[in-house]
PAPA-100182 format. One record per residue (C-alpha): x, y, z; residue in three letters. Coordinates in steps of 0.1 Angstrom, whole numbers, plus 5000, padded with zeros to 4 digits. Last residue first. Layout:
! PAPA-100182
<rec><px>X</px><py>Y</py><pz>Z</pz><res>ALA</res></rec>
...
This chain:
! PAPA-100182
<rec><px>6120</px><py>5353</py><pz>2520</pz><res>UNK</res></rec>
<rec><px>6121</px><py>5327</py><pz>2548</pz><res>UNK</res></rec>
<rec><px>6119</px><py>5329</py><pz>2586</pz><res>UNK</res></rec>
<rec><px>6127</px><py>5305</py><pz>2615</pz><res>UNK</res></rec>
<rec><px>6117</px><py>5319</py><pz>2649</pz><res>UNK</res></rec>
<rec><px>6131</px><py>5318</py><pz>2684</pz><res>UNK</res></rec>
<rec><px>6121</px><py>5321</py><pz>2721</pz><res>UNK</res></rec>
<rec><px>6143</px><py>5325</py><pz>2751</pz><res>UNK</res></rec>
<rec><px>6131</px><py>5309</py><pz>2783</pz><res>UNK</res></rec>
<rec><px>6124</px><py>5335</py><pz>2810</pz><res>UNK</res></rec>
<rec><px>6141</px><py>5339</py><pz>2844</pz><res>UNK</res></rec>
<rec><px>6173</px><py>5358</py><pz>2833</pz><res>UNK</res></rec>
<rec><px>6152</px><py>5385</py><pz>2817</pz><res>UNK</res></rec>
<rec><px>6160</px><py>5406</py><pz>2786</pz><res>UNK</res></rec>
<rec><px>6151</px><py>5442</py><pz>2781</pz><res>UNK</res></rec>
<rec><px>6154</px><py>5445</py><pz>2819</pz><res>UNK</res></rec>
<rec><px>6183</px><py>5438</py><pz>2814</pz><res>UNK</res></rec>
<rec><px>6210</px><py>5444</py><pz>2788</pz><res>UNK</res></rec>
<rec><px>6233</px><py>5415</py><pz>2778</pz><res>UNK</res></rec>
<rec><px>6270</px><py>5421</py><pz>2784</pz><res>UNK</res></rec>
<rec><px>6272</px><py>5399</py><pz>2815</pz><res>UNK</res></rec>
<rec><px>6248</px><py>5419</py><pz>2837</pz><res>UNK</res></rec>
<rec><px>6220</px><py>5393</py><pz>2831</pz><res>UNK</res></rec>
<rec><px>6227</px><py>5357</py><pz>2822</pz><res>UNK</res></rec>
<rec><px>6203</px><py>5348</py><pz>2794</pz><res>UNK</res></rec>
<rec><px>6181</px><py>5317</py><pz>2792</pz><res>UNK</res></rec>
<rec><px>6183</px><py>5287</py><pz>2770</pz><res>UNK</res></rec>
<rec><px>6161</px><py>5257</py><pz>2775</pz><res>UNK</res></rec>
<rec><px>6180</px><py>5224</py><pz>2775</pz><res>UNK</res></rec>
<rec><px>6186</px><py>5198</py><pz>2749</pz><res>UNK</res></rec>
<rec><px>6206</px><py>5166</py><pz>2755</pz><res>UNK</res></rec>
<rec><px>6227</px><py>5142</py><pz>2735</pz><res>UNK</res></rec>
<rec><px>6230</px><py>5108</py><pz>2752</pz><res>UNK</res></rec>
<rec><px>6214</px><py>5109</py><pz>2786</pz><res>UNK</res></rec>
<rec><px>6195</px><py>5075</py><pz>2783</pz><res>UNK</res></rec>
<rec><px>6166</px><py>5086</py><pz>2805</pz><res>UNK</res></rec>
<rec><px>6136</px><py>5068</py><pz>2792</pz><res>UNK</res></rec>
<rec><px>6107</px><py>5078</py><pz>2771</pz><res>UNK</res></rec>
<rec><px>6116</px><py>5062</py><pz>2738</pz><res>UNK</res></rec>
<rec><px>6084</px><py>5043</py><pz>2730</pz><res>UNK</res></rec>
<rec><px>6070</px><py>5070</py><pz>2707</pz><res>UNK</res></rec>
<rec><px>6094</px><py>5097</py><pz>2694</pz><res>UNK</res></rec>
<rec><px>6081</px><py>5130</py><pz>2708</pz><res>UNK</res></rec>
<rec><px>6065</px><py>5160</py><pz>2692</pz><res>UNK</res></rec>
<rec><px>6072</px><py>5196</py><pz>2698</pz><res>UNK</res></rec>
<rec><px>6048</px><py>5226</py><pz>2703</pz><res>UNK</res></rec>
<rec><px>6071</px><py>5256</py><pz>2702</pz><res>UNK</res></rec>
<rec><px>6094</px><py>5239</py><pz>2677</pz><res>UNK</res></rec>
<rec><px>6130</px><py>5237</py><pz>2688</pz><res>UNK</res></rec>
<rec><px>6153</px><py>5265</py><pz>2674</pz><res>UNK</res></rec>
<rec><px>6188</px><py>5252</py><pz>2680</pz><res>UNK</res></rec>
<rec><px>6219</px><py>5267</py><pz>2695</pz><res>UNK</res></rec>
<rec><px>6248</px><py>5246</py><pz>2684</pz><res>UNK</res></rec>
<rec><px>6264</px><py>5221</py><pz>2708</pz><res>UNK</res></rec>
<rec><px>6293</px><py>5219</py><pz>2732</pz><res>UNK</res></rec>
<rec><px>6303</px><py>5188</py><pz>2751</pz><res>UNK</res></rec>
<rec><px>6321</px><py>5194</py><pz>2784</pz><res>UNK</res></rec>
<rec><px>6289</px><py>5198</py><pz>2804</pz><res>UNK</res></rec>
<rec><px>6285</px><py>5228</py><pz>2827</pz><res>UNK</res></rec>
<rec><px>6265</px><py>5249</py><pz>2802</pz><res>UNK</res></rec>
<rec><px>6239</px><py>5222</py><pz>2796</pz><res>UNK</res></rec>
<rec><px>6234</px><py>5216</py><pz>2758</pz><res>UNK</res></rec>
<rec><px>6213</px><py>5239</py><pz>2736</pz><res>UNK</res></rec>
<rec><px>6178</px><py>5251</py><pz>2730</pz><res>UNK</res></rec>
<rec><px>6160</px><py>5283</py><pz>2718</pz><res>UNK</res></rec>
<rec><px>6123</px><py>5277</py><pz>2720</pz><res>UNK</res></rec>
<rec><px>6098</px><py>5278</py><pz>2690</pz><res>UNK</res></rec>
<rec><px>6083</px><py>5296</py><pz>2661</pz><res>UNK</res></rec>
<rec><px>6077</px><py>5282</py><pz>2626</pz><res>UNK</res></rec>
<rec><px>6080</px><py>5290</py><pz>2589</pz><res>UNK</res></rec>
<rec><px>6072</px><py>5327</py><pz>2594</pz><res>UNK</res></rec>
<rec><px>6074</px><py>5345</py><pz>2560</pz><res>UNK</res></rec>
<rec><px>6095</px><py>5376</py><pz>2558</pz><res>UNK</res></rec>
<rec><px>6078</px><py>5409</py><pz>2547</pz><res>UNK</res></rec>
<rec><px>6105</px><py>5431</py><pz>2533</pz><res>UNK</res></rec>
<rec><px>6118</px><py>5465</py><pz>2545</pz><res>UNK</res></rec>
<rec><px>6103</px><py>5458</py><pz>2569</pz><res>UNK</res></rec>
<rec><px>6082</px><py>5429</py><pz>2582</pz><res>UNK</res></rec>
<rec><px>6108</px><py>5410</py><pz>2601</pz><res>UNK</res></rec>
<rec><px>6098</px><py>5376</py><pz>2616</pz><res>UNK</res></rec>
<rec><px>6083</px><py>5373</py><pz>2651</pz><res>UNK</res></rec>
<rec><px>6090</px><py>5347</py><pz>2678</pz><res>UNK</res></rec>
<rec><px>6119</px><py>5366</py><pz>2693</pz><res>UNK</res></rec>
<rec><px>6152</px><py>5360</py><pz>2712</pz><res>UNK</res></rec>
<rec><px>6169</px><py>5339</py><pz>2685</pz><res>UNK</res></rec>
<rec><px>6163</px><py>5346</py><pz>2648</pz><res>UNK</res></rec>
<rec><px>6168</px><py>5316</py><pz>2624</pz><res>UNK</res></rec>
<rec><px>6173</px><py>5327</py><pz>2588</pz><res>UNK</res></rec>
<rec><px>6163</px><py>5315</py><pz>2554</pz><res>UNK</res></rec>
<rec><px>6167</px><py>5332</py><pz>2519</pz><res>UNK</res></rec>
<rec><px>6156</px><py>5314</py><pz>2488</pz><res>UNK</res></rec>
<rec><px>6119</px><py>5320</py><pz>2490</pz><res>UNK</res></rec>
<rec><px>6103</px><py>5307</py><pz>2458</pz><res>UNK</res></rec>
<rec><px>6103</px><py>5270</py><pz>2469</pz><res>UNK</res></rec>
<rec><px>6110</px><py>5260</py><pz>2505</pz><res>UNK</res></rec>
<rec><px>6122</px><py>5225</py><pz>2514</pz><res>UNK</res></rec>
<rec><px>6118</px><py>5211</py><pz>2549</pz><res>UNK</res></rec>
<rec><px>6138</px><py>5186</py><pz>2568</pz><res>UNK</res></rec>
<rec><px>6120</px><py>5171</py><pz>2598</pz><res>UNK</res></rec>
<rec><px>6129</px><py>5164</py><pz>2634</pz><res>UNK</res></rec>
<rec><px>6121</px><py>5141</py><pz>2663</pz><res>UNK</res></rec>
<rec><px>6132</px><py>5145</py><pz>2699</pz><res>UNK</res></rec>
<rec><px>6134</px><py>5118</py><pz>2725</pz><res>UNK</res></rec>
<rec><px>6115</px><py>5122</py><pz>2757</pz><res>UNK</res></rec>
<rec><px>6135</px><py>5124</py><pz>2789</pz><res>UNK</res></rec>
<rec><px>6115</px><py>5154</py><pz>2802</pz><res>UNK</res></rec>
<rec><px>6086</px><py>5165</py><pz>2781</pz><res>UNK</res></rec>
<rec><px>6063</px><py>5173</py><pz>2810</pz><res>UNK</res></rec>
<rec><px>6075</px><py>5208</py><pz>2816</pz><res>UNK</res></rec>
<rec><px>6081</px><py>5224</py><pz>2782</pz><res>UNK</res></rec>
<rec><px>6078</px><py>5260</py><pz>2794</pz><res>UNK</res></rec>
<rec><px>6096</px><py>5254</py><pz>2827</pz><res>UNK</res></rec>
<rec><px>6078</px><py>5245</py><pz>2859</pz><res>UNK</res></rec>
<rec><px>6101</px><py>5216</py><pz>2868</pz><res>UNK</res></rec>
<rec><px>6133</px><py>5216</py><pz>2846</pz><res>UNK</res></rec>
<rec><px>6133</px><py>5201</py><pz>2811</pz><res>UNK</res></rec>
<rec><px>6159</px><py>5179</py><pz>2796</pz><res>UNK</res></rec>
<rec><px>6144</px><py>5169</py><pz>2762</pz><res>UNK</res></rec>
<rec><px>6164</px><py>5140</py><pz>2748</pz><res>UNK</res></rec>
<rec><px>6187</px><py>5136</py><pz>2718</pz><res>UNK</res></rec>
<rec><px>6195</px><py>5102</py><pz>2703</pz><res>UNK</res></rec>
<rec><px>6232</px><py>5094</py><pz>2703</pz><res>UNK</res></rec>
<rec><px>6259</px><py>5092</py><pz>2677</pz><res>UNK</res></rec>
<rec><px>6293</px><py>5077</py><pz>2684</pz><res>UNK</res></rec>
<rec><px>6328</px><py>5083</py><pz>2673</pz><res>UNK</res></rec>
<rec><px>6359</px><py>5060</py><pz>2678</pz><res>UNK</res></rec>
<rec><px>6342</px><py>5029</py><pz>2692</pz><res>UNK</res></rec>
<rec><px>6361</px><py>5007</py><pz>2667</pz><res>UNK</res></rec>
<rec><px>6330</px><py>4989</py><pz>2655</pz><res>UNK</res></rec>
<rec><px>6338</px><py>4964</py><pz>2626</pz><res>UNK</res></rec>
<rec><px>6306</px><py>4953</py><pz>2609</pz><res>UNK</res></rec>
<rec><px>6316</px><py>4967</py><pz>2575</pz><res>UNK</res></rec>
<rec><px>6299</px><py>4992</py><pz>2551</pz><res>UNK</res></rec>
<rec><px>6306</px><py>4984</py><pz>2514</pz><res>UNK</res></rec>
<rec><px>6269</px><py>4979</py><pz>2506</pz><res>UNK</res></rec>
<rec><px>6261</px><py>5014</py><pz>2519</pz><res>UNK</res></rec>
<rec><px>6237</px><py>5014</py><pz>2549</pz><res>UNK</res></rec>
<rec><px>6203</px><py>5029</py><pz>2542</pz><res>UNK</res></rec>
<rec><px>6188</px><py>5043</py><pz>2575</pz><res>UNK</res></rec>
<rec><px>6152</px><py>5042</py><pz>2587</pz><res>UNK</res></rec>
<rec><px>6141</px><py>5071</py><pz>2609</pz><res>UNK</res></rec>
<rec><px>6163</px><py>5094</py><pz>2589</pz><res>UNK</res></rec>
<rec><px>6190</px><py>5114</py><pz>2608</pz><res>UNK</res></rec>
<rec><px>6185</px><py>5151</py><pz>2617</pz><res>UNK</res></rec>
<rec><px>6218</px><py>5165</py><pz>2631</pz><res>UNK</res></rec>
<rec><px>6226</px><py>5184</py><pz>2662</pz><res>UNK</res></rec>
<rec><px>6260</px><py>5201</py><pz>2662</pz><res>UNK</res></rec>
<rec><px>6292</px><py>5199</py><pz>2681</pz><res>UNK</res></rec>
<rec><px>6304</px><py>5166</py><pz>2668</pz><res>UNK</res></rec>
<rec><px>6327</px><py>5142</py><pz>2687</pz><res>UNK</res></rec>
<rec><px>6352</px><py>5151</py><pz>2714</pz><res>UNK</res></rec>
<rec><px>6350</px><py>5166</py><pz>2748</pz><res>UNK</res></rec>
<rec><px>6323</px><py>5142</py><pz>2759</pz><res>UNK</res></rec>
<rec><px>6297</px><py>5153</py><pz>2784</pz><res>UNK</res></rec>
<rec><px>6265</px><py>5155</py><pz>2763</pz><res>UNK</res></rec>
<rec><px>6273</px><py>5124</py><pz>2742</pz><res>UNK</res></rec>
<rec><px>6273</px><py>5135</py><pz>2705</pz><res>UNK</res></rec>
<rec><px>6242</px><py>5143</py><pz>2685</pz><res>UNK</res></rec>
<rec><px>6209</px><py>5131</py><pz>2672</pz><res>UNK</res></rec>
<rec><px>6174</px><py>5144</py><pz>2663</pz><res>UNK</res></rec>
<rec><px>6155</px><py>5116</py><pz>2647</pz><res>UNK</res></rec>
<rec><px>6138</px><py>5117</py><pz>2613</pz><res>UNK</res></rec>
<rec><px>6114</px><py>5133</py><pz>2588</pz><res>UNK</res></rec>
<rec><px>6121</px><py>5137</py><pz>2551</pz><res>UNK</res></rec>
<rec><px>6119</px><py>5163</py><pz>2524</pz><res>UNK</res></rec>
<rec><px>6086</px><py>5179</py><pz>2536</pz><res>UNK</res></rec>
<rec><px>6072</px><py>5208</py><pz>2516</pz><res>UNK</res></rec>
<rec><px>6070</px><py>5245</py><pz>2520</pz><res>UNK</res></rec>
<rec><px>6057</px><py>5266</py><pz>2491</pz><res>UNK</res></rec>
<rec><px>6026</px><py>5278</py><pz>2509</pz><res>UNK</res></rec>
<rec><px>6031</px><py>5273</py><pz>2547</pz><res>UNK</res></rec>
<rec><px>6016</px><py>5244</py><pz>2565</pz><res>UNK</res></rec>
<rec><px>6046</px><py>5237</py><pz>2587</pz><res>UNK</res></rec>
<rec><px>6068</px><py>5207</py><pz>2580</pz><res>UNK</res></rec>
<rec><px>6061</px><py>5174</py><pz>2598</pz><res>UNK</res></rec>
<rec><px>6078</px><py>5150</py><pz>2623</pz><res>UNK</res></rec>
<rec><px>6084</px><py>5179</py><pz>2647</pz><res>UNK</res></rec>
<rec><px>6110</px><py>5187</py><pz>2674</pz><res>UNK</res></rec>
<rec><px>6136</px><py>5205</py><pz>2652</pz><res>UNK</res></rec>
<rec><px>6124</px><py>5218</py><pz>2619</pz><res>UNK</res></rec>
<rec><px>6154</px><py>5216</py><pz>2597</pz><res>UNK</res></rec>
<rec><px>6159</px><py>5241</py><pz>2569</pz><res>UNK</res></rec>
<rec><px>6160</px><py>5241</py><pz>2531</pz><res>UNK</res></rec>
<rec><px>6162</px><py>5268</py><pz>2505</pz><res>UNK</res></rec>
<rec><px>6148</px><py>5278</py><pz>2471</pz><res>UNK</res></rec>
<rec><px>6152</px><py>5301</py><pz>2441</pz><res>UNK</res></rec>
<rec><px>6137</px><py>5330</py><pz>2423</pz><res>UNK</res></rec>
<rec><px>6101</px><py>5317</py><pz>2422</pz><res>UNK</res></rec>
<rec><px>6089</px><py>5352</py><pz>2430</pz><res>UNK</res></rec>
<rec><px>6109</px><py>5384</py><pz>2429</pz><res>UNK</res></rec>
<rec><px>6119</px><py>5405</py><pz>2458</pz><res>UNK</res></rec>
<rec><px>6105</px><py>5440</py><pz>2457</pz><res>UNK</res></rec>
<rec><px>6126</px><py>5466</py><pz>2439</pz><res>UNK</res></rec>
<rec><px>6154</px><py>5487</py><pz>2453</pz><res>UNK</res></rec>
<rec><px>6150</px><py>5524</py><pz>2447</pz><res>UNK</res></rec>
<rec><px>6165</px><py>5540</py><pz>2416</pz><res>UNK</res></rec>
<rec><px>6202</px><py>5548</py><pz>2412</pz><res>UNK</res></rec>
<rec><px>6208</px><py>5583</py><pz>2398</pz><res>UNK</res></rec>
<rec><px>6213</px><py>5587</py><pz>2360</pz><res>UNK</res></rec>
<rec><px>6244</px><py>5577</py><pz>2342</pz><res>UNK</res></rec>
<rec><px>6261</px><py>5605</py><pz>2322</pz><res>UNK</res></rec>
<rec><px>6251</px><py>5611</py><pz>2285</pz><res>UNK</res></rec>
<rec><px>6263</px><py>5591</py><pz>2256</pz><res>UNK</res></rec>
<rec><px>6274</px><py>5614</py><pz>2227</pz><res>UNK</res></rec>
<rec><px>6250</px><py>5614</py><pz>2198</pz><res>UNK</res></rec>
<rec><px>6245</px><py>5587</py><pz>2173</pz><res>UNK</res></rec>
<rec><px>6251</px><py>5598</py><pz>2136</pz><res>UNK</res></rec>
<rec><px>6219</px><py>5605</py><pz>2118</pz><res>UNK</res></rec>
<rec><px>6196</px><py>5579</py><pz>2103</pz><res>UNK</res></rec>
<rec><px>6188</px><py>5585</py><pz>2066</pz><res>UNK</res></rec>
<rec><px>6157</px><py>5604</py><pz>2058</pz><res>UNK</res></rec>
<rec><px>6122</px><py>5591</py><pz>2060</pz><res>UNK</res></rec>
<rec><px>6102</px><py>5595</py><pz>2027</pz><res>UNK</res></rec>
<rec><px>6080</px><py>5626</py><pz>2024</pz><res>UNK</res></rec>
<rec><px>6045</px><py>5629</py><pz>2039</pz><res>UNK</res></rec>
<rec><px>6019</px><py>5640</py><pz>2014</pz><res>UNK</res></rec>
<rec><px>6010</px><py>5677</py><pz>2010</pz><res>UNK</res></rec>
<rec><px>5988</px><py>5696</py><pz>2034</pz><res>UNK</res></rec>
<rec><px>5961</px><py>5716</py><pz>2016</pz><res>UNK</res></rec>
<rec><px>5967</px><py>5752</py><pz>2007</pz><res>UNK</res></rec>
<rec><px>5959</px><py>5781</py><pz>2029</pz><res>UNK</res></rec>
<rec><px>5936</px><py>5808</py><pz>2014</pz><res>UNK</res></rec>
<rec><px>5953</px><py>5837</py><pz>1996</pz><res>UNK</res></rec>
<rec><px>5969</px><py>5867</py><pz>2012</pz><res>UNK</res></rec>
<rec><px>5956</px><py>5900</py><pz>1997</pz><res>UNK</res></rec>
<rec><px>5981</px><py>5916</py><pz>1974</pz><res>UNK</res></rec>
<rec><px>6012</px><py>5935</py><pz>1984</pz><res>UNK</res></rec>
<rec><px>6015</px><py>5971</py><pz>1969</pz><res>UNK</res></rec>
<rec><px>6031</px><py>5975</py><pz>1935</pz><res>UNK</res></rec>
<rec><px>6067</px><py>5973</py><pz>1927</pz><res>UNK</res></rec>
<rec><px>6081</px><py>6003</py><pz>1909</pz><res>UNK</res></rec>
<rec><px>6085</px><py>5999</py><pz>1871</pz><res>UNK</res></rec>
<rec><px>6110</px><py>5978</py><pz>1853</pz><res>UNK</res></rec>
<rec><px>6130</px><py>5996</py><pz>1826</pz><res>UNK</res></rec>
<rec><px>6118</px><py>5997</py><pz>1790</pz><res>UNK</res></rec>
<rec><px>6124</px><py>5969</py><pz>1765</pz><res>UNK</res></rec>
<rec><px>6145</px><py>5978</py><pz>1735</pz><res>UNK</res></rec>
<rec><px>6128</px><py>5989</py><pz>1701</pz><res>UNK</res></rec>
<rec><px>6115</px><py>5965</py><pz>1676</pz><res>UNK</res></rec>
<rec><px>6134</px><py>5963</py><pz>1643</pz><res>UNK</res></rec>
<rec><px>6122</px><py>5971</py><pz>1607</pz><res>UNK</res></rec>
<rec><px>6142</px><py>5957</py><pz>1578</pz><res>UNK</res></rec>
<rec><px>6161</px><py>5981</py><pz>1554</pz><res>UNK</res></rec>
<rec><px>6147</px><py>5970</py><pz>1520</pz><res>UNK</res></rec>
<rec><px>6112</px><py>5960</py><pz>1532</pz><res>UNK</res></rec>
<rec><px>6109</px><py>5991</py><pz>1553</pz><res>UNK</res></rec>
<rec><px>6120</px><py>6013</py><pz>1524</pz><res>UNK</res></rec>
<rec><px>6094</px><py>5996</py><pz>1501</pz><res>UNK</res></rec>
<rec><px>6067</px><py>6000</py><pz>1527</pz><res>UNK</res></rec>
<rec><px>6075</px><py>6037</py><pz>1530</pz><res>UNK</res></rec>
<rec><px>6075</px><py>6043</py><pz>1492</pz><res>UNK</res></rec>
<rec><px>6041</px><py>6026</py><pz>1490</pz><res>UNK</res></rec>
<rec><px>6028</px><py>6046</py><pz>1519</pz><res>UNK</res></rec>
<rec><px>6040</px><py>6078</py><pz>1503</pz><res>UNK</res></rec>
<rec><px>6023</px><py>6069</py><pz>1470</pz><res>UNK</res></rec>
<rec><px>5991</px><py>6062</py><pz>1487</pz><res>UNK</res></rec>
<rec><px>5993</px><py>6096</py><pz>1504</pz><res>UNK</res></rec>
<rec><px>5999</px><py>6113</py><pz>1470</pz><res>UNK</res></rec>
<rec><px>5969</px><py>6095</py><pz>1454</pz><res>UNK</res></rec>
<rec><px>5947</px><py>6107</py><pz>1483</pz><res>UNK</res></rec>
<rec><px>5958</px><py>6142</py><pz>1479</pz><res>UNK</res></rec>
<rec><px>5953</px><py>6141</py><pz>1441</pz><res>UNK</res></rec>
<rec><px>5918</px><py>6127</py><pz>1446</pz><res>UNK</res></rec>
<rec><px>5909</px><py>6152</py><pz>1472</pz><res>UNK</res></rec>
<rec><px>5921</px><py>6181</py><pz>1450</pz><res>UNK</res></rec>
<rec><px>5902</px><py>6167</py><pz>1420</pz><res>UNK</res></rec>
<rec><px>5870</px><py>6164</py><pz>1440</pz><res>UNK</res></rec>
<rec><px>5873</px><py>6200</py><pz>1452</pz><res>UNK</res></rec>
<rec><px>5879</px><py>6212</py><pz>1416</pz><res>UNK</res></rec>
<rec><px>5849</px><py>6192</py><pz>1403</pz><res>UNK</res></rec>
<rec><px>5826</px><py>6206</py><pz>1429</pz><res>UNK</res></rec>
<rec><px>5839</px><py>6242</py><pz>1424</pz><res>UNK</res></rec>
<rec><px>5834</px><py>6240</py><pz>1387</pz><res>UNK</res></rec>
<rec><px>5800</px><py>6224</py><pz>1391</pz><res>UNK</res></rec>
<rec><px>5789</px><py>6253</py><pz>1413</pz><res>UNK</res></rec>
<rec><px>5802</px><py>6279</py><pz>1388</pz><res>UNK</res></rec>
<rec><px>5784</px><py>6262</py><pz>1360</pz><res>UNK</res></rec>
<rec><px>5752</px><py>6263</py><pz>1379</pz><res>UNK</res></rec>
<rec><px>5755</px><py>6300</py><pz>1385</pz><res>UNK</res></rec>
<rec><px>5762</px><py>6307</py><pz>1349</pz><res>UNK</res></rec>
<rec><px>5732</px><py>6287</py><pz>1339</pz><res>UNK</res></rec>
<rec><px>5710</px><py>6307</py><pz>1362</pz><res>UNK</res></rec>
<rec><px>5724</px><py>6340</py><pz>1350</pz><res>UNK</res></rec>
<rec><px>5717</px><py>6331</py><pz>1314</pz><res>UNK</res></rec>
<rec><px>5682</px><py>6322</py><pz>1323</pz><res>UNK</res></rec>
């Protein structure tokens, strides 16, 4: 029994001693913390400086494309650039329409041809100077069938200059055989939209290149007789002429004859012939 009690006492002594050591150690640690906190409060604790940047990491995976943003406002206009050299000239264009008008005389007819854009201005009588006079006019003119004399015109005739009707003078067997001594009508025609007009002797066709000319009428080339003193213009008489009714008599005023060439006088034959009446054509464009 005494041994048992002594053993129990020894265990209790060890237990109490261990507990005392732990308590003292714990109290000392608390005291150290208290002193440390007091020192920090008095001196002020500071963070240390940042460390240096590390090495860059590898590139990441590209992200998906973003959506287009809204258009921005237009910027201010820039300064004009230097003008460049002129380019090459382009090809000529086709003639325009309704670009003007022209007039011509249709010799030998009371009417104008049935061509779009061509209208009659007036019809009349072909007149000229006496065929064998050295003076007077040298051209044929188309006078109206009914004249209008000016109120100031007088009745004094001085016989200075005369005008005569013009007759067909046709040889037997020629193209207009049967028209001899008939007087020649005429008509003045106006063309809208085709301002250019030409008479081409020696052909009855209008040019088609580079532009397609319009045929107004075809006919025979006529003039005065070559041995008469009076000279006249070369005129394109309609191919199928009219006559002035009631005037079939030989008055021999102004005259019209068929025109032929004289070969071996600067005009090439056989292209031309000295036995054929020359044709003509009036064209507009």
